[in-house]
C-alpha positions in Angstrom: -18.8 -15.5 11.2 -20.9 -17.2 8.5 -19.3 -19.1 5.6 -18.7 -17.3 2.4 -20.6 -17.8 -0.9 -19.3 -18.2 -4.4 -18.6 -14.9 -6.1 -17.9 -13.1 -2.8 -14.5 -11.7 -1.8 -13.2 -10.8 1.6 -12.2 -7.2 2.3 -10.1 -6.2 5.3 -10.1 -2.6 6.4 -7.2 -1.2 8.5 -7.9 1.8 10.7 -6.7 4.2 13.3 -8.0 3.4 16.7 -7.9 6.9 18.1 -11.6 7.3 18.0 -14.5 4.9 17.6 -12.6 2.3 15.5 -12.4 -1.3 16.8 -9.3 -2.1 14.7 -9.5 -4.4 11.7 -12.9 -4.7 10.0 -13.9 -7.7 7.9 -16.4 -7.4 5.0 -17.7 -9.5 2.2 -17.7 -7.9 -1.3 -20.5 -9.0 -3.6 -18.9 -9.8 -6.9 -22.0 -8.7 -8.8 -23.2 -5.5 -7.1 -20.1 -4.3 -5.3 -22.0 -4.1 -2.0 -20.0 -4.6 1.2 -21.5 -6.6 4.1 -20.0 -6.5 7.5 -18.8 -9.8 8.8 -17.1 -8.7 12.0 -13.9 -7.3 13.5 -10.6 -8.9 14.3 -9.0 -9.1 17.7 -8.2 -5.6 18.9 -4.7 -4.2 18.3 -3.8 -0.5 18.3 -4.0 1.4 15.0 -3.6 -1.4 12.5 -3.2 1.1 9.7 -1.8 -0.9 6.9 -2.4 -4.5 6.0 -0.8 -7.3 3.9 -1.3 -11.0 3.5 0.7 -13.9 2.2 -0.1 -15.1 -1.4 -2.3 -18.0 -0.1 -4.3 -15.7 2.2 -3.6 -17.8 5.2 -2.2 -15.0 7.4 -2.8 -11.2 7.6 -0.1 -8.8 8.8 -0.8 -5.3 10.2 1.5 -2.3 10.8 0.6 -0.9 14.2 1.2 2.8 13.5 2.2 4.0 16.9 5.0 6.0 18.5 5.3 3.8 21.5 5.3 0.0 21.9 6.1 -1.9 25.1 6.8 1.3 27.0 9.5 2.3 24.6 9.5 4.6 21.5 8.4 2.6 18.5 5.6 0.8 16.7 4.8 -2.8 16.0 3.7 -5.4 13.4 1.0 -7.9 14.2 0.2 -11.3 12.7 -3.3 -12.9 12.4 -4.4 -16.3 11.0 -7.3 -16.2 8.5 -9.9 -18.9 8.9 -10.4 -20.4 5.4 -14.1 -21.0 5.8 -15.2 -17.4 6.7 -12.1 -15.1 6.9 -12.2 -14.7 10.7 -9.0 -13.4 12.2 -7.2 -15.0 15.2 -4.3 -13.1 16.8 -1.0 -14.9 16.5 1.7 -12.6 17.8 3.3 -9.1 17.6 6.8 -7.8 17.2 8.4 -4.4 17.6 8.9 -2.8 14.2 12.2 -1.3 15.4 11.1 2.2 14.5 8.4 4.7 15.1 5.1 5.0 13.2 5.3 1.9 10.9 3.0 2.7 8.0 3.5 -0.1 5.5 3.9 -3.9 5.4 4.4 -6.3 2.5 5.1 -10.0 2.2 7.7 -11.4 -0.1 6.5 -13.7 -2.9 7.6 -16.9 -1.2 5.8 -16.0 2.0 9.0 -16.3 4.1 9.4 -12.7 5.2 7.4 -9.5 6.1 8.9 -6.2 5.1 8.1 -3.1 7.2 8.6 0.6 6.6 8.8 2.9 9.6 7.7 6.4 8.6 8.5 8.3 11.8 12.1 7.1 12.3 12.8 6.5 8.6 13.9 2.9 8.6 13.0 -0.5 7.2 12.9 -3.9 8.9 12.5 -7.6 7.8 10.8 -10.3 9.9 10.8 -14.1 9.2 7.5 -15.8 9.0 7.4 -19.0 11.0 5.5 -22.2 10.0 2.4 -21.2 12.0 2.3 -17.7 10.5 3.8 -16.0 13.6 6.5 -13.4 13.2 10.0 -14.2 14.4 12.6 -11.7 15.6 13.8 -9.2 13.0 16.5 -10.4 10.8 17.2 -7.0 9.3 17.1 -3.3 10.3 18.3 -0.5 8.1 18.2 3.1 9.2 17.9 5.6 6.3 20.3 8.5 6.6 20.8 11.8 4.8 24.5 12.2 5.4 25.4 12.7 1.7 22.6 15.2 1.0 23.0 18.9 1.5 21.4 19.7 4.9 19.5 22.8 3.6 18.0 20.7 0.8 16.7 17.8 2.9 15.0 16.9 6.1 14.8 13.7 8.1 14.2 10.3 6.4 10.6 9.0 6.3 10.4 5.5 4.8 6.8 5.3 3.4 6.6 1.9 1.8 8.6 -1.2 0.9 7.7 -3.8 -1.7 9.5 -6.7 -3.4 9.7 -6.7 -7.2 7.7 -9.3 -9.2 10.7 -11.6 -9.5 11.3 -11.4 -5.7 14.9 -10.5 -6.2 14.9 -6.8 -5.2 12.9 -4.6 -2.8 12.2 -0.9 -3.2 11.5 1.6 -0.4 10.3 5.1 -1.3 11.6 7.6 1.3 9.5 10.8 1.4 12.0 12.7 3.5 15.1 11.9 1.4 13.3 12.1 -2.0 14.8 8.8 -2.8 13.6 5.3 -3.8 16.0 3.0 -1.9 16.9 -0.1 -3.8 17.9 -3.4 -2.1 18.8 -6.9 -3.1 16.5 -9.3 -1.3 18.5 -12.1 0.4 15.9 -14.8 1.1 18.5 -17.2 2.6 19.4 -14.8 5.4 16.4 -12.4 5.5 18.6 -9.5 4.7 18.4 -6.4 2.5 21.7 -5.6 0.7 22.2 -2.3 -1.2 21.7 -2.8 -4.9 24.2 -1.8 -7.5 21.9 1.2 -8.0 21.4 1.8 -4.2 18.8 4.6 -4.7 17.0 6.6 -7.3 17.0 10.3 -6.6 13.8 12.1 -7.5 13.0 15.8 -7.7 13.6 17.7 -4.4 10.4 18.2 -2.5 8.5 15.5 -4.5 8.0 13.2 -1.5 7.9 9.6 -3.0 5.3 7.6 -1.1 3.8 4.4 -2.7 5.2 2.3 -5.5 3.8 -0.3 -7.9 5.0 -2.5 -10.8 3.3 -3.0 -14.1 2.1 -6.6 -14.7 4.6 -7.0 -17.5 7.5 -6.2 -15.1 8.8 -3.7 -17.7 7.6 -0.6 -15.9 7.2 0.8 -12.4 5.5 3.9 -10.9 5.9 6.0 -7.8 3.3 8.4 -6.6 4.8 11.6 -4.9 2.8 12.9 -2.0 4.1 16.5 -1.8 4.2 17.7 -5.4 1.2 15.6 -6.6 2.9 13.7 -9.4 3.5 10.2 -10.6 6.9 9.2 -12.0 6.9 6.4 -14.6 10.0 4.3 -14.8 11.3 1.6 -17.2 12.5 -1.4 -15.2 15.5 -3.6 -15.8 14.3 -6.8 -14.0 17.6 -8.5 -14.4 19.5 -5.9 -12.4 16.8 -4.2 -10.5 17.4 -0.8 -12.2 14.9 2.0 -12.6 15.2 4.7 -15.3 12.9 7.7 -15.1 10.7 7.9 -18.2 8.0 10.5 -17.4 6.7 12.7 -14.7 3.0 13.7 -14.8 0.6 15.6 -12.5 -2.2 13.9 -10.7 -4.3 17.0 -10.5 -6.4 18.9 -13.1 -4.7 22.0 -14.5 -7.4 24.3 -13.2 -7.1 23.1 -9.6 -5.4 25.7 -7.3 -6.2 24.3 -3.9 -4.0 22.2 -1.5 -3.8 18.5 -2.1 -1.5 15.6 -1.3 -1.2 12.2 -3.1 -1.4 9.0 -1.2 -1.9 5.6 -2.9 -1.3 4.1 -6.3 -2.5 0.9 -8.0 -2.6 -0.6 -11.5 -5.4 -2.5 -13.1 -4.9 -6.3 -13.5 -4.8 -5.8 -17.3 -2.0 -3.2 -16.9 -3.9 -0.8 -19.1 -4.8 1.8 -16.4 -3.1 3.3 -13.4 -5.0 5.0 -10.6 -3.8 7.4 -7.8 -5.5 9.1 -4.9 -5.6 12.9 -4.3 -6.2 14.1 -0.8 -7.6 17.7 -0.9 -8.9 17.4 -4.4 -10.5 14.2 -3.0 -10.4 12.2 -6.2 -9.0 9.2 -7.9 -6.9 10.2 -11.0 -7.1 7.8 -13.9 -4.3 7.3 -16.3 -4.1 5.2 -19.5 -0.8 3.2 -19.8 0.9 2.9 -23.1 1.8 -0.7 -23.6 4.9 -0.1 -25.6 6.5 2.6 -23.4 4.7 2.5 -20.0 4.0 6.2 -20.3 0.8 7.7 -18.9 -2.0 9.8 -20.3 -4.7 11.4 -18.1 -8.1 9.8 -18.6 -9.9 11.8 -15.9 -10.6 12.4 -12.3 -13.4 10.7 -10.3 -14.5 12.3 -6.9 -14.3 9.8 -4.1 -17.5 11.2 -2.5 -15.7 11.9 0.8 -12.6 13.6 2.3 -9.0 12.5 2.4 -8.9 9.3 0.3 -5.9 7.8 2.0 -6.0 4.4 0.4 -7.9 2.4 -2.2 -7.9 -1.1 -3.6 -8.8 -2.8 -6.9 -10.3 -6.3 -6.7 -8.4 -9.2 -8.3 -10.9 -9.4 -11.2 -10.6 -5.7 -12.1 -14.3 -5.1 -11.6 -14.4 -2.8 -8.6 -12.3 -0.1 -6.9 -12.9 0.6 -3.3 -11.9 4.1 -2.1 -11.3 4.7 1.6 -12.2 8.3 2.7 -10.4 8.6 6.0 -11.9 11.9 7.2 -15.5 11.1 6.4 -15.4 7.4 7.6 -16.6 5.8 4.4 -15.6 3.2 1.8 -17.1 4.0 -1.6 -17.4 1.3 -4.3 -16.9 2.2 -7.9 -17.3 -0.1 -10.9 -14.3 0.0 -13.3 -14.9 0.3 -17.1 -12.4 -2.2 -18.6 -12.4 -0.4 -21.9 -11.9 3.2 -20.8 -10.6 2.8 -17.3 -13.3 5.2 -16.0 -15.0 4.8 -12.6 -18.7 4.7 -12.1 -20.2 4.9 -8.6 -22.3 1.8 -7.7 -24.2 3.8 -5.1 -22.7 1.6 -2.3 -21.2 3.7 0.5 -20.1 1.8 3.6 -19.4 3.5 7.0 -16.1 2.5 8.6 -14.4 4.6 11.3 -11.1 6.2 10.0 -10.4 3.8 7.2 -6.7 3.8 6.3 -6.1 0.7 4.3 -8.2 -1.6 2.1 -7.1 -5.2 1.2 -9.3 -7.4 -1.0 -8.8 -11.2 -1.0 -9.5 -13.4 -4.0 -12.9 -14.8 -4.5 -13.9 -18.3 -3.3 -13.5 -20.9 -6.0 
């Protein structure tokens, strides 16, 4: 891999390896045009569907979204070192995720632990990061249960994501099956998750909470609901890790009558706009964020020029949004209007087999 130039950013694409995919794809993003240039692929691992890196971008972690690992039911999480000169990946090690179909990984703000959500079995795990970036044995495993929910109202748990809050004191794990956002105290001394004083936030039955994001001010948070195509805006009490529902708003146009499911949610670096992906309507919904309340107002919907936009990413400068169309094997680059939040296609469409996750690294200084 050649060395990077100034103004370029590294982009890592996680995929499913059920077809032609070779695993993790590495691209350069041109900071002026938004064009993606293929750099190479990482060492092969099975279905590295979701990716995360430490804050210094020294190590990349991938959820291997499989139902079997090491001859037993379960998935895995893999670690790769990132070459500082060109972004090349070197395989470090792999651990069992202690659950089936892990679909999400995140790294705590200190870079000490990797948090994993297992969708298939509905559980979360924590792994210590060793000095060389490798993953140690899990220090925590929590199985979500529905014992206190009426059986006819709920189905099996399906943990869909887990992220620490900006202060790195709490972690939140939306569970699509339980219609809950599980709330944990993050114990960095032991690598443990302890139930918070508010152990979960119950959302509307059948909503299906999926991905979760905090506002840069730390005053607000948002969850996108896969099944009822809504976003819930919360006010956030950072001191106690408490969420209070503030608004629920649809991600779809009023005139739309087809079948659609939400997937991903991100906020602009300025905190002025929130974006969500609609699979079926095949669009990115754009919301304006009220600075004094955190409430959302629909700005519009931008077609992703492909089918099933599973994931998308906003570059750290707030210039480009990259939408991953899983079913049409493309990454489409949009330019973001910082004043209106609207998206304008750059004309750059990059072919990637079954793209599931997009992670953009900071530009070279």
